[in-house]
N, C-alpha and C positions, 0 to 999 in steps of 0.2 A: 504494500500500500504506500502511496506517495506521501511524503511528509509535507508536500505543498498544499494539501487539503486544508480548508479552514476548520478551526475548532468549533464544534457545536456548543451552543449555550445549553446549560442544564435546564430542563423543563420542569415546571411544577408537577407534582404527582397527583394533583387534583384537577379534574377537567374544568374548563371554563364554565361560567354560569349558564351559558346558552346551550350546553350539551344536556340533554334530558337525563333524568335519573336512571331510566331503564336502559340507556345506551352503554355498551361495553367499551367501545373504542371510538375514536374519531381520528381523522388524519389531517395533517397540515401539509400543504404542498408549497415548497419554497421555490420561487421563480428567480432566475438570475436578474432579470430586470424588475425592479421594485416599483410599486405604486402605479401600475397600469392594469387594465382589465384584460389580461391575457387569457385567463381561464374561463371567462364568461363569453368568449367568442363561440358561437354555436358549433363550428367545425372542431374546435379544440375540446369543447364540452362533450361532444359525441365520442371522441377518441378516449377521453378519460373514462366515460361510462362504459365503453366497450372493454377497456382494460379491466375495470372492476368486475364486469360480467365474466370475462375470461378467467380471472383469478378466483372468483367465486365458484365457477364451474369446475375448476381444477383443484378445488379445496386448498388453495393457498391463502385465500381470504374468505371470511364468512360474513357476507353482507346481508343486511336485512332489508 
């Protein structure tokens, strides 16, 4: 693994208030370019959802 990778911040162990009590996990997607609506573009959103469906189908993720 490269030592040039940025160090990740430690995340809180409690989910944010907007995550429902019955939810087990949530994900955060970090984009290289900040403060733009990259993930809300329909074409990109479809690809993200397709990836989630793929991983759920292959039992890598367990989406509800």
